[in-house]
GUVEX-904911 format. One record per residue (C-alpha): residue number from 1; x, y, z negated. Coordinates in pm, 1 decimal, decimal comma, padded with zeros to 6 digits. Last residue first. Layout:
N
NUM;X;Y;Z
...
END
This chain:
400
400;-03728,4;-00346,8;-03298,1
399;-03376,9;-00487,8;-03282,5
398;-03093,3;-00239,2;-03290,9
397;-02822,6;-00159,4;-03036,7
396;-02527,6;00035,6;-03179,6
395;-02387,0;00100,8;-02933,5
394;-02156,8;00148,5;-02636,4
393;-01796,9;00041,7;-02568,9
392;-01543,5;00072,9;-02286,3
391;-01238,3;-00151,2;-02312,2
390;-00922,2;-00179,0;-02106,1
389;-00808,3;-00463,9;-01885,6
388;-00458,1;-00441,0;-01733,6
387;-00280,2;-00592,2;-02034,4
386;-00540,2;-00870,8;-02041,4
385;-00407,0;-01002,3;-01712,4
384;-00649,4;-00996,3;-01421,1
383;-00919,7;-01261,5;-01429,8
382;-00937,8;-01571,9;-01218,0
381;-01262,9;-01603,2;-01032,1
380;-01512,9;-01844,7;-01176,4
379;-01611,0;-02133,0;-00961,1
378;-01840,2;-02190,9;-00670,4
377;-02044,7;-01875,8;-00596,5
376;-01869,3;-01639,2;-00839,2
375;-01647,3;-01458,2;-00591,5
374;-01573,5;-01118,8;-00746,7
373;-01534,9;-00828,1;-00498,4
372;-01186,5;-00674,1;-00515,0
371;-00980,8;-00852,3;-00251,9
370;-00625,4;-00708,6;-00267,9
369;-00406,8;-00440,6;-00107,5
368;-00652,3;-00206,1;00062,4
367;-00919,4;-00254,8;-00205,9
366;-00692,5;-00114,5;-00474,4
365;-00863,6;-00242,1;-00790,8
364;-00929,3;-00057,8;-01116,9
363;-00990,2;-00259,4;-01433,2
362;-01266,4;-00296,3;-01691,7
361;-01313,3;-00455,4;-02031,2
360;-01675,6;-00416,7;-02127,8
359;-01812,0;-00385,1;-02481,2
358;-02171,6;-00395,6;-02612,1
357;-02231,6;-00331,2;-02980,4
356;-02481,0;-00512,6;-03204,3
355;-02675,6;-00399,8;-03509,1
354;-02726,9;-00673,9;-03766,8
353;-03010,8;-00921,3;-03720,3
352;-02786,1;-01218,6;-03789,4
351;-02745,3;-01572,3;-03656,9
350;-02420,3;-01483,9;-03472,3
349;-02624,3;-01334,2;-03187,2
348;-03002,6;-01297,7;-03164,5
347;-03101,7;-01233,8;-02803,8
346;-03027,1;-00974,6;-02538,6
345;-03119,8;-01039,5;-02178,9
344;-02855,6;-00883,8;-01954,4
343;-02846,2;-00646,0;-01658,5
342;-02538,6;-00536,7;-01463,1
341;-02392,8;-00228,8;-01297,6
340;-02047,5;-00115,8;-01187,1
339;-01934,5;00229,1;-01068,3
338;-01631,8;00348,6;-00877,9
337;-01732,3;00142,5;-00577,4
336;-01756,1;-00219,9;-00465,2
335;-01569,0;-00429,4;-00724,8
334;-01880,4;-00476,7;-00938,5
333;-02248,9;-00422,9;-00858,6
332;-02577,2;-00594,2;-00954,2
331;-02429,8;-00845,1;-01198,7
330;-02712,5;-01057,4;-01344,5
329;-02697,6;-01202,2;-01695,7
328;-02945,2;-01427,4;-01881,9
327;-03024,4;-01701,9;-01633,3
326;-02681,6;-01655,0;-01480,4
325;-02513,0;-01769,6;-01800,2
324;-02141,1;-01675,7;-01825,7
323;-02175,4;-01408,1;-01560,0
322;-01860,9;-01358,7;-01348,9
321;-01558,9;-01121,4;-01365,2
320;-01343,8;-01367,7;-01564,5
319;-01610,2;-01354,4;-01836,3
318;-01942,2;-01170,7;-01835,6
317;-02193,5;-01207,2;-02121,5
316;-01963,2;-01345,1;-02391,8
315;-02060,0;-01341,6;-02759,7
314;-01776,5;-01213,5;-02979,8
313;-01639,7;-01270,8;-03331,3
312;-01271,6;-01168,0;-03289,3
311;-01355,1;-00792,6;-03317,1
310;-01106,6;-00624,8;-03081,4
309;-01368,6;-00402,9;-02911,8
308;-01443,0;-00259,9;-03255,6
307;-01793,9;-00113,7;-03298,2
306;-01900,5;-00414,5;-03502,1
305;-02159,2;-00690,9;-03457,1
304;-02007,8;-00797,3;-03126,5
303;-02132,5;-00839,6;-02767,8
302;-01934,7;-00918,1;-02453,9
301;-01830,9;-00793,8;-02110,0
300;-01507,4;-00912,0;-01942,7
299;-01350,9;-00812,3;-01610,1
298;-01605,6;-00568,7;-01469,2
297;-01423,3;-00421,0;-01170,4
296;-01408,8;-00056,2;-01064,0
295;-01297,6;00044,9;-00716,0
294;-00996,1;00239,4;-00592,7
293;-00986,8;00444,9;-00271,5
292;-01303,5;00621,3;-00386,2
291;-01166,8;00967,2;-00293,3
290;-00864,0;00934,2;-00517,4
289;-01049,5;00856,9;-00838,6
288;-01384,4;01028,9;-00883,3
287;-01478,5;00987,5;-01249,3
286;-01519,0;00634,9;-01374,8
285;-01845,5;00440,6;-01412,3
284;-02018,4;00168,4;-01613,3
283;-02393,3;00107,3;-01591,5
282;-02593,0;-00127,3;-01812,0
281;-02953,1;-00246,5;-01797,6
280;-03075,1;-00417,2;-02116,0
279;-03349,0;-00673,1;-02071,4
278;-03559,4;-00758,3;-02374,9
277;-03539,2;-01105,1;-02534,6
276;-03565,0;-00965,3;-02888,0
275;-03723,7;-00619,8;-02893,7
274;-03500,5;-00316,3;-02833,5
273;-03386,8;-00011,9;-03035,3
272;-03100,3;00205,0;-02906,6
271;-02871,5;00394,7;-03147,6
270;-02724,4;00725,9;-03026,7
269;-02718,4;00906,4;-02695,6
268;-03045,3;00909,9;-02503,9
267;-03135,7;00600,0;-02301,7
266;-03081,0;00645,1;-01930,8
265;-03388,4;00675,1;-01710,7
264;-03272,9;00514,5;-01384,6
263;-03073,5;00198,2;-01341,5
262;-03320,2;00037,1;-01097,3
261;-03396,9;-00220,4;-01370,1
260;-03533,8;00056,5;-01599,3
259;-03444,4;00166,9;-01952,3
258;-03076,5;00237,9;-01887,8
257;-02763,3;00213,3;-02106,5
256;-02455,5;00410,8;-01999,3
255;-02087,6;00318,4;-02019,8
254;-01816,0;00574,2;-01957,0
253;-01479,8;00623,5;-01792,0
252;-01303,0;00956,0;-01823,3
251;-01001,0;01129,7;-01671,5
250;-00768,5;01291,2;-01923,0
249;-00533,9;01579,9;-01833,0
248;-00189,1;01505,7;-01700,1
247;00160,5;01385,3;-01777,8
246;00493,6;01409,6;-01600,1
245;00769,4;01205,7;-01435,7
244;01069,0;01341,4;-01244,4
243;01253,1;01103,6;-01013,7
242;01248,3;00724,8;-01032,5
241;01134,6;00545,3;-01351,6
240;00765,8;00616,4;-01320,5
239;00517,9;00713,1;-01571,5
238;00126,1;00851,0;-01650,0
237;-00211,3;00905,9;-01876,5
236;-00595,1;00856,5;-01848,5
235;-00889,2;00847,1;-02092,2
234;-01188,7;00631,4;-02176,2
233;-01546,9;00690,5;-02277,9
232;-01853,0;00626,6;-02490,4
231;-01730,2;00439,4;-02796,2
230;-01410,3;00641,3;-02798,2
229;-01057,1;00649,6;-02650,1
228;-00979,0;00350,1;-02426,4
227;-00696,1;00398,4;-02174,0
226;-00683,1;00402,1;-01796,6
225;-00318,8;00463,3;-01704,8
224;-00225,9;00767,6;-01491,2
223;00129,6;00778,3;-01356,7
222;00267,2;01098,4;-01205,5
221;00565,6;01115,9;-00969,7
220;00856,4;01332,8;-00858,4
219;01146,6;01312,5;-00613,3
218;01351,8;01634,5;-00566,7
217;01542,8;01627,5;-00237,4
216;01809,2;01870,0;-00110,7
215;01767,7;01962,1;00253,3
214;02017,3;01901,8;00537,7
213;02008,8;02187,0;00790,4
212;02127,5;02074,5;01132,8
211;02359,1;02331,6;01284,3
210;02371,1;02615,2;01538,1
209;02042,8;02778,7;01435,4
208;02199,9;02882,8;01106,1
207;02130,3;02767,5;00748,6
206;02282,4;02976,9;00471,2
205;01986,1;02951,2;00232,8
204;02002,3;02572,8;00212,8
203;01673,8;02376,7;00249,5
202;01438,2;02239,8;-00018,5
201;01267,0;01899,0;00013,2
200;01006,9;01798,5;-00249,4
199;00942,7;01425,0;-00268,0
198;00615,5;01245,0;-00346,0
197;00469,2;00995,4;-00591,0
196;00121,0;00921,5;-00732,2
195;00091,3;00625,2;-00970,1
194;-00238,3;00464,8;-01074,6
193;-00246,5;00242,1;-01383,2
192;-00507,3;-00015,9;-01491,1
191;-00525,8;-00252,1;-01194,9
190;-00161,0;-00241,2;-01092,4
189;-00188,8;00066,7;-00874,2
188;00031,6;00247,3;-00622,2
187;-00003,9;00576,5;-00434,1
186;00264,3;00729,8;-00210,4
185;00169,6;01085,8;-00119,7
184;00273,6;01175,2;00235,7
183;00114,8;01519,9;00232,0
182;-00233,6;01379,8;00159,6
181;-00304,2;01015,0;00248,4
180;-00379,1;00923,0;-00112,1
179;-00510,7;01203,8;-00327,2
178;-00385,0;01420,1;-00613,8
177;-00348,0;01734,6;-00404,1
176;00002,2;01877,3;-00375,1
175;00146,6;02197,8;-00519,9
174;00488,8;02361,3;-00540,8
173;00505,3;02644,6;-00795,0
172;00807,6;02870,7;-00767,3
171;00972,3;03047,9;-01058,8
170;01100,4;03390,2;-01161,6
169;00842,7;03594,1;-00966,8
168;00561,0;03332,3;-00975,9
167;00561,1;03264,6;-00600,1
166;00294,8;03002,1;-00525,1
165;00359,1;02711,1;-00290,0
164;00170,0;02493,8;-00042,9
163;00423,1;02377,4;00216,0
162;00270,7;02056,6;00344,9
161;00333,5;02045,8;00719,9
160;00668,9;01877,4;00659,9
159;00489,5;01562,7;00530,9
158;00732,3;01434,3;00268,7
157;00685,9;01769,7;00088,4
156;00797,5;02119,1;00189,3
155;01039,4;02383,1;00066,5
154;01176,2;02682,2;00259,4
153;01046,6;02944,9;00012,9
152;01300,8;02855,3;-00256,1
151;01601,6;02889,3;-00024,0
150;01883,2;02680,8;-00172,6
149;02242,3;02779,8;-00249,9
148;02261,9;02554,5;-00554,6
147;02269,6;02853,2;-00791,2
146;01977,2;02996,4;-00593,6
145;01766,2;02688,0;-00657,5
144;01814,8;02690,4;-01035,1
143;01764,7;03067,5;-01045,3
142;01434,4;03028,2;-00865,1
141;01307,1;02818,3;-01155,2
140;01123,8;02510,6;-01030,0
139;00762,4;02422,4;-01114,3
138;00616,4;02103,1;-00962,3
137;00236,8;02093,2;-00964,0
136;00031,7;01778,9;-00904,1
135;-00327,6;01871,6;-00820,7
134;-00688,8;01764,2;-00883,5
133;-00703,6;01629,4;-01237,9
132;-00362,9;01766,9;-01326,0
131;-00009,8;01631,2;-01355,1
130;00227,9;01915,3;-01443,5
129;00596,8;01866,5;-01356,8
128;00869,4;02100,2;-01483,3
127;01204,1;02115,7;-01302,7
126;01526,3;02031,6;-01487,4
125;01783,2;02188,3;-01719,6
124;02109,2;02006,3;-01780,1
123;02254,4;01880,3;-02110,6
122;02588,5;01703,1;-02081,3
121;02787,1;01454,1;-02286,4
120;03146,9;01357,8;-02359,9
119;03256,5;01050,0;-02556,3
118;03499,9;01134,4;-02837,3
117;03380,0;00873,0;-03087,8
116;03435,9;00627,7;-02803,6
115;03807,5;00645,7;-02869,8
114;04063,7;00858,3;-02690,5
113;04426,1;00857,7;-02569,6
112;04348,9;00812,9;-02200,3
111;04444,7;00636,4;-01874,8
110;04153,3;00432,9;-01733,1
109;04127,1;00634,9;-01412,9
108;04441,9;00845,4;-01374,2
107;04446,6;01161,8;-01578,4
106;04203,4;01430,5;-01469,5
105;04153,3;01705,7;-01208,9
104;03803,6;01725,8;-01063,1
103;03698,6;01543,2;-00745,0
102;03569,8;01247,3;-00949,7
101;03309,4;01479,1;-01102,0
100;03156,8;01524,6;-00756,7
99;03048,4;01835,6;-00563,0
98;03318,3;02063,0;-00703,8
97;03237,7;02430,3;-00770,6
96;03288,5;02428,6;-01147,9
95;03667,0;02455,6;-01152,0
94;03683,3;02114,2;-01314,1
93;03951,8;02000,0;-01559,0
92;03899,1;01651,5;-01707,5
91;04156,5;01564,2;-01974,5
90;04034,8;01202,3;-01986,3
89;03840,1;00974,8;-01750,9
88;03758,2;00602,0;-01743,7
87;03692,8;00511,1;-02105,4
86;03609,9;00143,4;-02062,0
85;03383,1;-00071,7;-02277,1
84;03120,3;00072,7;-02504,6
83;02952,1;00410,6;-02542,5
82;02911,1;00606,0;-02862,0
81;02594,6;00803,6;-02922,5
80;02450,9;01108,9;-02748,2
79;02662,7;01354,8;-02952,6
78;02964,3;01131,4;-02890,5
77;03207,9;01393,4;-03023,6
76;03140,2;01637,5;-02738,4
75;02859,5;01826,4;-02565,2
74;02860,8;02051,7;-02257,0
73;02562,0;02284,9;-02252,6
72;02273,6;02423,2;-02048,4
71;02386,6;02327,2;-01699,0
70;02171,1;02439,5;-01409,0
69;01899,1;02199,1;-01288,4
68;01950,9;01832,6;-01205,2
67;02071,3;01703,2;-00869,5
66;02293,1;01440,2;-01037,6
65;02606,9;01578,7;-00869,6
64;02511,9;01935,7;-00958,2
63;02447,4;01859,1;-01324,5
62;02778,4;01671,7;-01349,2
61;02963,8;01958,0;-01180,0
60;02822,2;02210,6;-01428,6
59;02926,3;01985,0;-01719,0
58;03290,5;02011,8;-01614,1
57;03261,6;02390,8;-01587,2
56;03090,2;02405,3;-01929,4
55;03377,4;02234,7;-02109,2
54;03553,4;01903,1;-02176,7
53;03921,3;01965,7;-02259,6
52;03944,8;01631,5;-02443,4
51;03581,1;01506,8;-02444,2
50;03663,9;01161,5;-02306,7
49;03447,4;01027,4;-02020,8
48;03265,3;00694,2;-02042,9
47;03270,7;00367,8;-01849,3
46;03053,3;00170,2;-01609,5
45;03216,3;-00113,9;-01417,9
44;03209,0;-00187,9;-01044,8
43;03573,0;-00075,2;-01009,4
42;03465,6;00269,6;-01131,9
41;03115,6;00382,7;-01227,3
40;03098,9;00700,6;-01436,5
39;02920,0;00759,0;-01766,0
38;02834,5;01094,1;-01924,6
37;02633,0;01068,1;-02247,3
36;02292,2;01233,2;-02220,0
35;02086,1;01490,8;-02036,6
34;01927,9;01509,4;-01691,5
33;01775,4;01158,4;-01672,3
32;01547,9;01252,2;-01962,5
31;01540,0;01189,1;-02339,7
30;01914,3;01132,5;-02345,2
29;02080,7;00797,9;-02420,6
28;02277,3;00780,5;-02092,4
27;02363,9;01030,4;-01819,5
26;02472,3;00876,1;-01489,9
25;02744,2;00888,5;-01224,9
24;02824,9;00655,6;-00936,0
23;02453,3;00586,8;-00874,1
22;02397,1;00952,7;-00771,4
21;02646,0;00956,8;-00482,5
20;02405,2;00814,5;-00220,7
19;02118,4;01040,0;-00327,8
18;02181,2;01318,0;-00078,0
17;02237,4;01065,2;00201,0
16;01914,1;00880,3;00122,5
15;01721,9;01209,4;00116,4
14;01883,8;01317,2;00442,9
13;01785,3;00989,6;00606,7
12;01428,9;01044,5;00486,7
11;01435,3;01395,9;00627,7
10;01572,0;01275,1;00960,9
9;01300,5;01009,8;00978,8
8;01036,1;01274,7;00911,7
7;01168,6;01494,3;01191,6
6;01177,0;01201,8;01435,3
5;00813,6;01120,7;01349,7
4;00713,8;01487,0;01395,1
3;00889,8;01501,9;01732,3
2;00702,3;01191,1;01847,8
1;00369,2;01349,1;01748,0
END
């Protein structure tokens, strides 16, 4: 166990060392961190690079320094927009094998005969990230690794025991389960979004038993926000500013209406007819999310006369996680598991017998980092911010 801890510390130190040069160079105004206008930090000030003599060898060094994939093109004439402030480098001449752009030949820093209309840019290739329901899959072209002198089959994740990979002839697939506690996954939530992050470490091909092999690191992450889609469900997406970010298939949340107080016998899909004063039993659930590490909270449940959750004319049943009138609303479960249940007596709302729709704004809570069960005994619990509450809707409900 001690040896494993030491090994992990060495890997983390290696990752920090490998990334230490990255902040001194960046690509700006591209659609990813691996393409854009080249900017270099000098004397604590960012500045651009002039395109005089700028070619594929110069761009190759930029891609290597930023740990992106092989260079695709070197751009000129401010193709990614004009920068501002200093122009730090001009007449750059790289051989293509340098580790840092600052190691290449150039005029002295700040000496140039250019304007920002001549700012240089770079387009690098990068790995592909697929965020699935069960797995995160990082695809890296073998050619990209070989050009960096890396052994594609040597890779592992933060936990060195995790080496699941599939050889696809020209590319390698690196896989990790979408679960907390697996392979060193770092999982974070803000109530409506869940982020899964990890790092792929790949070792040099020329490693010998006489030296310590320092791996190259590829951080990646998927962010899944809970997002409303239809009257019977909700969907999931993703983000993260550090490393590679990808998107995944939807995960659903749904609301179900039940005939019985034990939440059995769901009503069939479509309109539901009920007499005035009848009890409606409601269940809300999300698909399995990280082995039940996160629980579902009812933030706000209310009734409207339209199918729109944003209808301003509402009648509150649950507000700030607690029943508005305990004689008419009883919460059976909320903040305990990945389902929530409550019962409510339905009466005439807004002085009209029009069909009504039931909406619930829900959130996901990490029970390891915050108390999730509502405390409604003395005063109403404070609600999460509206930005983290997303609606699930069911209806219409008709009076019989």
